[in-house]
N, C-alpha and C positions, 0 to 999 in steps of 0.2 A: 504494500500500500504506500501511497504518497504521504510523506510527512513534511512538515514545514522545514525540516533541516535538509531535505533533499534538493533544494533549489540552489544551484551553485551561484555564488555572488550575491545572494540575498540574505538579509538577516531573517531570523524566524518570523518576526512580525510582518515584515514586508512580503515574505513568501505566502503567509496566510492571507493577507489582504489581497494579493495578486490572485491567488487561487479562488478566493471567494468572489472576486469581481468576474473572473473568467467563467466560473461555473454559473454564476447568476445570469450572465449575459447569454450563455449558450444553452441553458436548460430548456427554455421554451422552443427554440428552433430545433434542438436535438429531438425532443419528443415529437414534434411535427414531422421531422424527417423519418423517424422510426415508424410512426403510424403510417406515413405515406408508403413505405416499403411494403408493409403488410396489406395496406389498402390496394396497392397496385396488383399484388398477387391475387387478392380476392376478385378484383375487376377482371383480370385475365382468366380466372377460373369461371366467372359468371358469363363473360362475353366471348371467351376464346373457345377453341375447338380441340384443345390438346388433351391427350389421355393422361398426362402427368400433372394435371391441374392441382389435385390434392397434394401431391408431393411438392409442387412449387409453393403452395401456401405454407406448408410445414417448413420448408427451407427458408422462406421469407420470415416466418415467425422466429426461427432459430437465429437468423442473421440479425434481425432487429433486437432480439434479446442479447445477443453477443455484443452488438454495438453499444447498447445501453449499459451493459456490465463494464465494458471498456471505458465508458465515460466516467 
C-alpha cells in the first residue's frame, strides 16, 4: 500500500495532501469510466450478435473491478 513516506522528495504532510487532492479530483471521473466499461459491455450484449456476449460482460466487470482496486 501507499504510505505518505513513499513519495520521494516530499515531506509526509505534503505527500498526504498531494494524495488527497489527486484522489479527490479523480474519484468521480474514475467511477464514471469504470461504469462506462461495464455499460458498454452490456450494450454490446443487448444490441450485438456475438455468442461470447456473456463472457464479454464478465470480462468487463473483472476489468472495471481491477481498475478500481488499482486506484
